[in-house]
N, C-alpha and C positions, 0 to 999 in steps of 0.2 A: 085615254091620252094622259090624264093626270098620273095614273099609276106608273106608266112607263117613264115619265119625266122624274118622278120621285125615285124610282128604282135606279135610274142613271145617277141621280144626285147621291143616293146611298152608296153606290159603287165608287163614285168619285171620293166621297168622304172616307170610305174604308181604305181606298188606295192612299189617300193623304195620311191616314193614321198609320198605315203600314210603312210609309216612307221614313218614319222616325221623326226627327226634329228638323227636317229640312225646311219646314214652313217658317220657323223662327230664324234659322240660320241663314235663310235666303234674304233676310232684311238687310238693306244697305246700312252703312254706319250712320247716315243721317236719319234713316227711319228708326234705328235703334235709339238714337238720342231723342228723337221726337216721342217715341213710346215711353222712354224713361222719364222725360219731362212731364208728359201727360199723366202718367201713373203717379209720379211723385207729387204733382200739383193736386191731383184728385185726393191723394192721401192727406196732404197738408190742409186742403179745404175741409175734408171730413173732420180732421182734428180740431180745426178752429170752430167749425159748426158745433162740435161737441161741447165747446165751452159755453155756447148759448143755452144749451139744455142741461147745464150742470145740475140744476135743482132736481132733475129727474134722472136718478142714477142708472136706470135701465137704458134709456136713450143715450145718455152720456157715454156709458161704457161701450155700448155697441158702436156708436159713431167713432169714438176715439180709437177703439181697437181695430175697427175696419180700416180707418185711416192709417193707423200704424202699420198694419199688415200690407196695405197698398204701398206705403212708402218703402217698406223693406223689400217687397216684391218688385219694386220698380227697377232694382238693379239687375233683375233677370233679363231685362232688355239689353243691358250692356254686355253681360258676360254669358248669357244663356241660362235657362232654368236648370238644366242638368249640371252645369258647372257650379251654379250657385248652391244647389243642394249638396253636391260633392264637397264644396268648401264648408258648408254649414255643418256637415257631419264628419268632417275631418277630425282626426284624433286630437289636434290642438284646439279645435273650436267646438267640439261636441258639448262641452260643459256650458259655454256661453249660450249656445243654441238652446240647450235644455232649460237653462235659467230663464231666458227670454220667453220661450214657449210656455213654461210654467207660470210666468207672470201674466201672460196674455190670458191663459186659462183661469188664473186666480182672479183677474179683473172681471172676467165674464161671470164667474161663479158668484163673486161678491155682489154684482149688479143684478143678475138674473135670479139667483136662488136666495140670497140673504137679504137683498133689498136694503142694504145699509149704505148711506151716503159716505160716512166716515171710512168704513172699510173699503169701499169702492175707490175713494180718493187715495187711500194708502196704497191700494193695489195698483192704481194707475201710476202713482209716483214710482213704485217699484218697477213697473213696466217701462217707464221712461228711463230710469237708471239702467235697467238691463239692456235696453236698446242702445243707449249711449256707450256702455261698456262693450256690448257685442259689436257695434259698428266700428268702434275704435280698434278693437282687436282684429276684426275681420279685414278692415281696410289696411291696417299697418302690418298685420301678420307678426311673425317672430323675427323677420329680418329687417324691419324698419322701412320696408318698401310698400308702396301701394300694390295690392294684389290684382287689381283690375287690369285688363289688357290695354285700356285707354290711358292708364296712369303708369308710366314706366320710370318716374323719377323717384329719387330717395328723399327723405325728409332731412 
């Protein structure tokens, strides 16, 4: 009996995977906003918790970077993960994405391999700067308009 139930679950899971992104696209606008808020809040909480363990560079960098990635990934609830990835590797944004990704990797390397508090702090500051530049560039784009579908106004 257990085996047949698990086989049915596996088939349902494979059907879900074959359907594409319909699982996320079927979220209502309110569910997307709740998902965005929850993911963003979890990211911000991780970033603030990382300040508590600042004296331990490994824990600090892991918590801060995980929170940072959660905060950036939260926008996938608003515009969808495929659209977000497409926007991140767009010709105009590929450099800011590469710099941000490099800073994330640099922060982890400084904390996990080098074990230097000073270098980890410098790498995290670079990560914050790259995130700010990247988020400003992605949200405003080249036309001065917000690129998200929820924000159609100009600045």
